[in-house]
PyMOL Python script that loads the backbone (N, CA, C, O; Angstrom):
from pymol import cmd

cmd.read_pdbstr("""\
ATOM      1  N   MET A   1      -9.470 -25.335  23.958  1.00  0.00           N
ATOM      2  CA  MET A   1      -9.398 -25.454  21.860  1.00  0.00           C
ATOM      3  C   MET A   1      -9.912 -24.434  21.234  1.00  0.00           C
ATOM      4  O   MET A   1      -9.285 -23.836  20.360  1.00  0.00           O
ATOM      5  N   ALA A   2     -11.120 -24.111  21.607  1.00  0.00           N
ATOM      6  CA  ALA A   2     -12.030 -23.052  20.630  1.00  0.00           C
ATOM      7  C   ALA A   2     -11.138 -21.763  21.282  1.00  0.00           C
ATOM      8  O   ALA A   2     -11.155 -20.718  20.633  1.00  0.00           O
ATOM      9  N   LYS A   3     -10.632 -21.788  22.101  1.00  0.00           N
ATOM     10  CA  LYS A   3      -9.960 -20.229  22.469  1.00  0.00           C
ATOM     11  C   LYS A   3      -8.692 -19.978  21.349  1.00  0.00           C
ATOM     12  O   LYS A   3      -8.457 -19.096  20.522  1.00  0.00           O
ATOM     13  N   ALA A   4      -8.181 -20.908  21.663  1.00  0.00           N
ATOM     14  CA  ALA A   4      -7.217 -21.197  20.489  1.00  0.00           C
ATOM     15  C   ALA A   4      -7.763 -21.006  19.200  1.00  0.00           C
ATOM     16  O   ALA A   4      -7.557 -19.888  18.727  1.00  0.00           O
ATOM     17  N   LEU A   5      -8.495 -21.913  18.411  1.00  0.00           N
ATOM     18  CA  LEU A   5      -8.965 -21.552  17.428  1.00  0.00           C
ATOM     19  C   LEU A   5      -9.508 -20.002  17.064  1.00  0.00           C
ATOM     20  O   LEU A   5      -9.710 -19.589  15.922  1.00  0.00           O
ATOM     21  N   ARG A   6      -9.634 -19.493  17.899  1.00  0.00           N
ATOM     22  CA  ARG A   6     -10.624 -18.219  17.643  1.00  0.00           C
ATOM     23  C   ARG A   6      -9.267 -17.019  17.876  1.00  0.00           C
ATOM     24  O   ARG A   6      -9.554 -15.842  17.657  1.00  0.00           O
ATOM     25  N   SER A   7      -7.934 -17.330  18.284  1.00  0.00           N
ATOM     26  CA  SER A   7      -6.980 -16.045  18.440  1.00  0.00           C
ATOM     27  C   SER A   7      -6.227 -16.375  17.154  1.00  0.00           C
ATOM     28  O   SER A   7      -5.412 -15.644  16.591  1.00  0.00           O
ATOM     29  N   PHE A   8      -6.648 -17.649  16.760  1.00  0.00           N
ATOM     30  CA  PHE A   8      -5.563 -18.047  15.247  1.00  0.00           C
ATOM     31  C   PHE A   8      -6.619 -16.921  14.403  1.00  0.00           C
ATOM     32  O   PHE A   8      -6.463 -15.709  14.255  1.00  0.00           O
ATOM     33  N   LEU A   9      -7.780 -17.845  13.904  1.00  0.00           N
ATOM     34  CA  LEU A   9      -9.019 -16.956  13.268  1.00  0.00           C
ATOM     35  C   LEU A   9      -8.471 -15.151  13.158  1.00  0.00           C
ATOM     36  O   LEU A   9      -8.082 -14.456  12.220  1.00  0.00           O
ATOM     37  N   LEU A  10      -8.676 -14.913  14.540  1.00  0.00           N
ATOM     38  CA  LEU A  10      -8.649 -13.388  14.575  1.00  0.00           C
ATOM     39  C   LEU A  10      -7.352 -12.870  14.007  1.00  0.00           C
ATOM     40  O   LEU A  10      -7.410 -11.971  13.169  1.00  0.00           O
ATOM     41  N   THR A  11      -5.817 -13.507  14.507  1.00  0.00           N
ATOM     42  CA  THR A  11      -4.601 -13.106  14.056  1.00  0.00           C
ATOM     43  C   THR A  11      -4.397 -13.050  12.611  1.00  0.00           C
ATOM     44  O   THR A  11      -3.684 -12.220  12.047  1.00  0.00           O
ATOM     45  N   LEU A  12      -5.333 -14.357  11.817  1.00  0.00           N
ATOM     46  CA  LEU A  12      -5.307 -14.443  10.632  1.00  0.00           C
ATOM     47  C   LEU A  12      -5.877 -13.393   9.641  1.00  0.00           C
ATOM     48  O   LEU A  12      -5.223 -12.950   8.696  1.00  0.00           O
ATOM     49  N   LEU A  13      -7.409 -12.959   9.993  1.00  0.00           N
ATOM     50  CA  LEU A  13      -7.668 -11.894   9.627  1.00  0.00           C
ATOM     51  C   LEU A  13      -7.095 -10.830   9.880  1.00  0.00           C
ATOM     52  O   LEU A  13      -6.981 -10.126   8.877  1.00  0.00           O
ATOM     53  N   ILE A  14      -6.546 -10.263  11.084  1.00  0.00           N
ATOM     54  CA  ILE A  14      -6.084  -9.038  11.006  1.00  0.00           C
ATOM     55  C   ILE A  14      -4.839  -8.829   9.685  1.00  0.00           C
ATOM     56  O   ILE A  14      -4.541  -7.763   9.144  1.00  0.00           O
ATOM     57  N   SER A  15      -4.214 -10.319   9.375  1.00  0.00           N
ATOM     58  CA  SER A  15      -2.742 -10.122   8.728  1.00  0.00           C
ATOM     59  C   SER A  15      -2.869  -9.976   7.313  1.00  0.00           C
ATOM     60  O   SER A  15      -2.046  -9.422   6.584  1.00  0.00           O
ATOM     61  N   LEU A  16      -4.178 -10.617   6.888  1.00  0.00           N
ATOM     62  CA  LEU A  16      -4.872 -10.398   5.670  1.00  0.00           C
ATOM     63  C   LEU A  16      -5.615  -9.112   5.420  1.00  0.00           C
ATOM     64  O   LEU A  16      -5.743  -8.684   4.273  1.00  0.00           O
ATOM     65  N   LEU A  17      -5.993  -8.634   6.224  1.00  0.00           N
ATOM     66  CA  LEU A  17      -6.509  -7.253   6.265  1.00  0.00           C
ATOM     67  C   LEU A  17      -5.081  -6.187   6.040  1.00  0.00           C
ATOM     68  O   LEU A  17      -5.117  -5.435   5.067  1.00  0.00           O
ATOM     69  N   ILE A  18      -4.158  -6.160   6.727  1.00  0.00           N
ATOM     70  CA  ILE A  18      -2.887  -5.503   6.910  1.00  0.00           C
ATOM     71  C   ILE A  18      -2.380  -5.660   5.427  1.00  0.00           C
ATOM     72  O   ILE A  18      -2.318  -4.639   4.743  1.00  0.00           O
ATOM     73  N   GLY A  19      -1.907  -7.224   4.727  1.00  0.00           N
ATOM     74  CA  GLY A  19      -1.573  -7.362   3.595  1.00  0.00           C
ATOM     75  C   GLY A  19      -2.643  -6.921   2.716  1.00  0.00           C
ATOM     76  O   GLY A  19      -2.307  -6.302   1.707  1.00  0.00           O
ATOM     77  N   PHE A  20      -3.623  -7.093   2.886  1.00  0.00           N
ATOM     78  CA  PHE A  20      -4.492  -6.331   1.832  1.00  0.00           C
ATOM     79  C   PHE A  20      -4.839  -4.772   1.546  1.00  0.00           C
ATOM     80  O   PHE A  20      -5.282  -4.203   0.549  1.00  0.00           O
ATOM     81  N   ALA A  21      -4.379  -4.227   3.091  1.00  0.00           N
ATOM     82  CA  ALA A  21      -3.758  -2.536   2.607  1.00  0.00           C
ATOM     83  C   ALA A  21      -2.756  -2.267   2.239  1.00  0.00           C
ATOM     84  O   ALA A  21      -2.694  -1.319   1.456  1.00  0.00           O
ATOM     85  N   ILE A  22      -1.464  -2.995   2.641  1.00  0.00           N
ATOM     86  CA  ILE A  22      -0.666  -3.106   2.103  1.00  0.00           C
ATOM     87  C   ILE A  22      -0.288  -3.114   0.562  1.00  0.00           C
ATOM     88  O   ILE A  22       0.434  -2.300  -0.014  1.00  0.00           O
ATOM     89  N   GLY A  23      -0.993  -4.309  -0.021  1.00  0.00           N
ATOM     90  CA  GLY A  23      -1.121  -4.318  -1.467  1.00  0.00           C
ATOM     91  C   GLY A  23      -1.958  -3.274  -2.126  1.00  0.00           C
ATOM     92  O   GLY A  23      -1.762  -2.964  -3.301  1.00  0.00           O
ATOM     93  N   LEU A  24      -2.891  -2.724  -1.390  1.00  0.00           N
ATOM     94  CA  LEU A  24      -3.115  -1.374  -2.225  1.00  0.00           C
ATOM     95  C   LEU A  24      -2.840  -0.561  -2.355  1.00  0.00           C
ATOM     96  O   LEU A  24      -3.001  -0.028  -3.453  1.00  0.00           O
ATOM     97  N   TRP A  25      -2.063   0.272  -1.012  1.00  0.00           N
ATOM     98  CA  TRP A  25      -1.300   1.027  -1.200  1.00  0.00           C
ATOM     99  C   TRP A  25      -0.397   1.112  -2.283  1.00  0.00           C
ATOM    100  O   TRP A  25      -0.327   2.104  -3.009  1.00  0.00           O
ATOM    101  N   ILE A  26       0.372  -0.017  -2.424  1.00  0.00           N
ATOM    102  CA  ILE A  26       1.532  -0.311  -3.240  1.00  0.00           C
ATOM    103  C   ILE A  26       0.644  -0.234  -4.723  1.00  0.00           C
ATOM    104  O   ILE A  26       1.130   0.568  -5.522  1.00  0.00           O
ATOM    105  N   ARG A  27      -0.166  -0.711  -5.032  1.00  0.00           N
ATOM    106  CA  ARG A  27      -1.150  -1.040  -6.378  1.00  0.00           C
ATOM    107  C   ARG A  27      -1.222   0.746  -6.739  1.00  0.00           C
ATOM    108  O   ARG A  27      -0.555   1.135  -7.697  1.00  0.00           O
ATOM    109  N   THR A  28      -1.917   1.612  -6.061  1.00  0.00           N
ATOM    110  CA  THR A  28      -2.742   2.676  -6.135  1.00  0.00           C
ATOM    111  C   THR A  28      -1.135   3.897  -5.939  1.00  0.00           C
ATOM    112  O   THR A  28      -1.271   5.119  -5.999  1.00  0.00           O
ATOM    113  N   ARG A  29       0.085   3.293  -5.739  1.00  0.00           N
ATOM    114  CA  ARG A  29       1.185   4.212  -5.830  1.00  0.00           C
ATOM    115  C   ARG A  29       1.546   3.735  -6.959  1.00  0.00           C
ATOM    116  O   ARG A  29       1.398   4.651  -7.768  1.00  0.00           O
ATOM    117  N   MET A  30       2.078   2.488  -7.670  1.00  0.00           N
ATOM    118  CA  MET A  30       2.380   2.106  -8.708  1.00  0.00           C
ATOM    119  C   MET A  30       1.792   2.413  -9.961  1.00  0.00           C
ATOM    120  O   MET A  30       2.427   2.481 -11.013  1.00  0.00           O
ATOM    121  N   GLU A  31       0.471   2.613  -9.829  1.00  0.00           N
ATOM    122  CA  GLU A  31      -0.517   2.893 -10.965  1.00  0.00           C
ATOM    123  C   GLU A  31       0.057   4.072 -12.128  1.00  0.00           C
ATOM    124  O   GLU A  31       0.227   5.181 -11.622  1.00  0.00           O
ATOM    125  N   ARG A  32       0.265   4.007 -13.097  1.00  0.00           N
ATOM    126  CA  ARG A  32       0.377   5.097 -13.855  1.00  0.00           C
ATOM    127  C   ARG A  32      -1.239   5.652 -14.161  1.00  0.00           C
ATOM    128  O   ARG A  32      -2.289   5.020 -14.043  1.00  0.00           O
ATOM    129  N   PRO A  33      -1.071   6.733 -14.493  1.00  0.00           N
ATOM    130  CA  PRO A  33      -2.525   7.517 -14.804  1.00  0.00           C
ATOM    131  C   PRO A  33      -3.046   7.023 -16.472  1.00  0.00           C
ATOM    132  O   PRO A  33      -2.258   6.913 -17.411  1.00  0.00           O
ATOM    133  N   VAL A  34      -4.446   6.785 -16.550  1.00  0.00           N
ATOM    134  CA  VAL A  34      -4.317   7.078 -18.117  1.00  0.00           C
ATOM    135  C   VAL A  34      -4.695   7.873 -18.685  1.00  0.00           C
ATOM    136  O   VAL A  34      -5.448   8.775 -18.319  1.00  0.00           O
ATOM    137  N   ARG A  35      -4.063   7.611 -20.082  1.00  0.00           N
ATOM    138  CA  ARG A  35      -3.509   8.918 -21.144  1.00  0.00           C
ATOM    139  C   ARG A  35      -3.963   8.423 -22.518  1.00  0.00           C
ATOM    140  O   ARG A  35      -3.509   7.487 -23.177  1.00  0.00           O
ATOM    141  N   TYR A  36      -5.049   9.337 -22.824  1.00  0.00           N
ATOM    142  CA  TYR A  36      -5.605   9.166 -23.539  1.00  0.00           C
ATOM    143  C   TYR A  36      -4.843   9.490 -24.966  1.00  0.00           C
ATOM    144  O   TYR A  36      -3.953  10.338 -24.895  1.00  0.00           O
ATOM    145  N   ILE A  37      -5.124   8.854 -26.349  1.00  0.00           N
ATOM    146  CA  ILE A  37      -4.452   9.504 -27.260  1.00  0.00           C
ATOM    147  C   ILE A  37      -4.856  10.749 -27.521  1.00  0.00           C
ATOM    148  O   ILE A  37      -6.006  11.114 -27.278  1.00  0.00           O
ATOM    149  N   GLY A  38      -4.150  11.353 -27.928  1.00  0.00           N
ATOM    150  CA  GLY A  38      -4.303  13.198 -28.637  1.00  0.00           C
ATOM    151  C   GLY A  38      -4.424  14.015 -27.473  1.00  0.00           C
ATOM    152  O   GLY A  38      -4.738  15.179 -27.723  1.00  0.00           O
ATOM    153  N   SER A  39      -4.270  13.741 -26.322  1.00  0.00           N
ATOM    154  CA  SER A  39      -4.587  14.410 -24.948  1.00  0.00           C
ATOM    155  C   SER A  39      -3.010  14.921 -25.282  1.00  0.00           C
ATOM    156  O   SER A  39      -2.142  14.446 -26.014  1.00  0.00           O
ATOM    157  N   ALA A  40      -3.050  16.341 -24.236  1.00  0.00           N
ATOM    158  CA  ALA A  40      -1.716  16.788 -24.349  1.00  0.00           C
ATOM    159  C   ALA A  40      -1.162  16.724 -22.660  1.00  0.00           C
ATOM    160  O   ALA A  40      -1.830  17.146 -21.716  1.00  0.00           O
ATOM    161  N   PRO A  41       0.113  16.138 -22.558  1.00  0.00           N
ATOM    162  CA  PRO A  41       0.438  15.441 -21.281  1.00  0.00           C
ATOM    163  C   PRO A  41       0.611  17.045 -20.789  1.00  0.00           C
ATOM    164  O   PRO A  41       0.500  18.060 -21.476  1.00  0.00           O
ATOM    165  N   THR A  42       0.892  16.926 -19.497  1.00  0.00           N
ATOM    166  CA  THR A  42       0.720  17.858 -18.826  1.00  0.00           C
ATOM    167  C   THR A  42       1.952  17.539 -17.635  1.00  0.00           C
ATOM    168  O   THR A  42       2.000  16.539 -16.919  1.00  0.00           O
ATOM    169  N   TYR A  43       2.913  18.679 -17.649  1.00  0.00           N
ATOM    170  CA  TYR A  43       4.198  18.580 -17.310  1.00  0.00           C
ATOM    171  C   TYR A  43       4.262  19.122 -15.671  1.00  0.00           C
ATOM    172  O   TYR A  43       3.081  19.237 -15.342  1.00  0.00           O
ATOM    173  N   PRO A  44       4.810  19.359 -14.944  1.00  0.00           N
ATOM    174  CA  PRO A  44       5.031  19.972 -13.576  1.00  0.00           C
ATOM    175  C   PRO A  44       5.420  21.451 -13.727  1.00  0.00           C
ATOM    176  O   PRO A  44       4.995  22.473 -13.189  1.00  0.00           O
ATOM    177  N   LEU A  45       6.496  21.185 -14.761  1.00  0.00           N
ATOM    178  CA  LEU A  45       7.222  22.462 -15.089  1.00  0.00           C
ATOM    179  C   LEU A  45       7.397  22.564 -17.013  1.00  0.00           C
ATOM    180  O   LEU A  45       8.187  22.145 -17.858  1.00  0.00           O
ATOM    181  N   ASP A  46       6.289  23.282 -16.985  1.00  0.00           N
ATOM    182  CA  ASP A  46       6.170  23.307 -19.126  1.00  0.00           C
ATOM    183  C   ASP A  46       7.525  23.927 -19.611  1.00  0.00           C
ATOM    184  O   ASP A  46       7.896  25.044 -19.252  1.00  0.00           O
ATOM    185  N   VAL A  47       8.174  23.184 -20.383  1.00  0.00           N
ATOM    186  CA  VAL A  47       9.510  23.927 -20.927  1.00  0.00           C
ATOM    187  C   VAL A  47       9.262  23.572 -22.721  1.00  0.00           C
ATOM    188  O   VAL A  47      10.324  23.680 -23.335  1.00  0.00           O
ATOM    189  N   ARG A  48       8.480  23.318 -23.295  1.00  0.00           N
ATOM    190  CA  ARG A  48       8.118  22.607 -24.514  1.00  0.00           C
ATOM    191  C   ARG A  48       8.668  23.721 -25.281  1.00  0.00           C
ATOM    192  O   ARG A  48       9.378  23.490 -26.260  1.00  0.00           O
ATOM    193  N   TYR A  49       8.364  25.051 -24.868  1.00  0.00           N
ATOM    194  CA  TYR A  49       8.536  26.149 -25.740  1.00  0.00           C
ATOM    195  C   TYR A  49       9.905  26.657 -25.513  1.00  0.00           C
ATOM    196  O   TYR A  49      10.517  27.188 -26.439  1.00  0.00           O
ATOM    197  N   ALA A  50      10.378  26.538 -24.438  1.00  0.00           N
ATOM    198  CA  ALA A  50      11.752  27.363 -23.906  1.00  0.00           C
ATOM    199  C   ALA A  50      12.806  26.679 -24.801  1.00  0.00           C
ATOM    200  O   ALA A  50      13.703  27.493 -25.021  1.00  0.00           O
ATOM    201  N   SER A  51      12.994  25.733 -25.282  1.00  0.00           N
ATOM    202  CA  SER A  51      14.094  25.804 -26.384  1.00  0.00           C
ATOM    203  C   SER A  51      14.257  26.173 -27.924  1.00  0.00           C
ATOM    204  O   SER A  51      13.408  26.059 -28.807  1.00  0.00           O
ATOM    205  N   ALA A  52      15.395  26.582 -28.011  1.00  0.00           N
ATOM    206  CA  ALA A  52      15.598  27.256 -29.210  1.00  0.00           C
ATOM    207  C   ALA A  52      15.792  26.075 -30.514  1.00  0.00           C
ATOM    208  O   ALA A  52      16.056  24.874 -30.460  1.00  0.00           O
ATOM    209  N   VAL A  53      15.537  26.992 -31.679  1.00  0.00           N
ATOM    210  CA  VAL A  53      15.593  25.988 -32.598  1.00  0.00           C
ATOM    211  C   VAL A  53      16.754  25.803 -33.628  1.00  0.00           C
ATOM    212  O   VAL A  53      17.026  26.627 -34.501  1.00  0.00           O
ATOM    213  N   ILE A  54      17.152  25.076 -33.501  1.00  0.00           N
ATOM    214  CA  ILE A  54      18.862  24.811 -34.537  1.00  0.00           C
ATOM    215  C   ILE A  54      18.788  24.254 -35.570  1.00  0.00           C
ATOM    216  O   ILE A  54      18.545  23.052 -35.681  1.00  0.00           O
ATOM    217  N   LEU A  55      18.957  24.926 -36.370  1.00  0.00           N
ATOM    218  CA  LEU A  55      18.571  24.613 -37.898  1.00  0.00           C
ATOM    219  C   LEU A  55      19.661  24.057 -38.482  1.00  0.00           C
ATOM    220  O   LEU A  55      19.570  23.447 -39.548  1.00  0.00           O
ATOM    221  N   GLU A  56      21.253  24.282 -37.571  1.00  0.00           N
ATOM    222  CA  GLU A  56      22.532  23.735 -38.776  1.00  0.00           C
ATOM    223  C   GLU A  56      22.775  22.648 -37.302  1.00  0.00           C
ATOM    224  O   GLU A  56      22.343  23.074 -36.231  1.00  0.00           O
ATOM    225  N   PRO A  57      23.278  21.655 -37.329  1.00  0.00           N
ATOM    226  CA  PRO A  57      23.832  21.275 -36.453  1.00  0.00           C
ATOM    227  C   PRO A  57      25.142  21.242 -36.061  1.00  0.00           C
ATOM    228  O   PRO A  57      25.527  20.299 -35.369  1.00  0.00           O
ATOM    229  N   ARG A  58      26.077  22.334 -36.470  1.00  0.00           N
ATOM    230  CA  ARG A  58      27.077  22.409 -35.987  1.00  0.00           C
ATOM    231  C   ARG A  58      26.884  24.051 -35.557  1.00  0.00           C
ATOM    232  O   ARG A  58      27.910  24.600 -35.154  1.00  0.00           O
ATOM    233  N   GLN A  59      25.722  24.814 -35.611  1.00  0.00           N
ATOM    234  CA  GLN A  59      25.565  26.234 -35.243  1.00  0.00           C
ATOM    235  C   GLN A  59      26.120  26.585 -33.919  1.00  0.00           C
ATOM    236  O   GLN A  59      26.630  27.685 -33.701  1.00  0.00           O
ATOM    237  N   HIS A  60      25.992  25.384 -32.787  1.00  0.00           N
ATOM    238  CA  HIS A  60      26.573  25.965 -31.226  1.00  0.00           C
ATOM    239  C   HIS A  60      27.799  25.128 -31.386  1.00  0.00           C
ATOM    240  O   HIS A  60      27.783  24.265 -30.507  1.00  0.00           O
ATOM    241  N   GLU A  61      28.937  25.020 -32.207  1.00  0.00           N
ATOM    242  CA  GLU A  61      29.795  24.467 -31.581  1.00  0.00           C
ATOM    243  C   GLU A  61      30.902  25.771 -31.721  1.00  0.00           C
ATOM    244  O   GLU A  61      30.808  26.574 -32.649  1.00  0.00           O
ATOM    245  N   GLN A  62      31.728  25.843 -30.901  1.00  0.00           N
ATOM    246  CA  GLN A  62      32.871  27.371 -31.049  1.00  0.00           C
ATOM    247  C   GLN A  62      34.239  27.105 -31.362  1.00  0.00           C
ATOM    248  O   GLN A  62      34.867  26.156 -30.892  1.00  0.00           O
ATOM    249  N   PRO A  63      34.582  27.741 -31.963  1.00  0.00           N
ATOM    250  CA  PRO A  63      35.883  27.193 -33.077  1.00  0.00           C
ATOM    251  C   PRO A  63      37.106  27.247 -31.586  1.00  0.00           C
ATOM    252  O   PRO A  63      36.723  27.953 -30.654  1.00  0.00           O
ATOM    253  N   ILE A  64      38.132  26.713 -31.457  1.00  0.00           N
ATOM    254  CA  ILE A  64      39.254  26.530 -30.373  1.00  0.00           C
ATOM    255  C   ILE A  64      40.302  27.295 -30.895  1.00  0.00           C
ATOM    256  O   ILE A  64      40.585  27.307 -32.093  1.00  0.00           O
ATOM    257  N   GLY A  65      40.969  28.025 -29.907  1.00  0.00           N
ATOM    258  CA  GLY A  65      42.296  28.883 -30.225  1.00  0.00           C
ATOM    259  C   GLY A  65      41.681  30.274 -30.926  1.00  0.00           C
ATOM    260  O   GLY A  65      42.443  31.166 -31.299  1.00  0.00           O
TER     261      GLY A  65
END
""", "prot")
cmd.dss("prot")
cmd.show_as("cartoon", "prot")
cmd.util.cbc("prot")
cmd.orient("prot")
């Protein structure tokens, strides 16, 4: 009886530790980084200044025919 109880508790402890590790991994993977108000966002490819200014909405339309 004591051996069965010991193996059951050991199995329970191992499964709880595995569940904790998986939950911690998912939580750290899905957690978004803290962004403070006024801080400049960092982009992997900074293209903020690469776009052209369009003053007229129809400026880039091309005539047909």
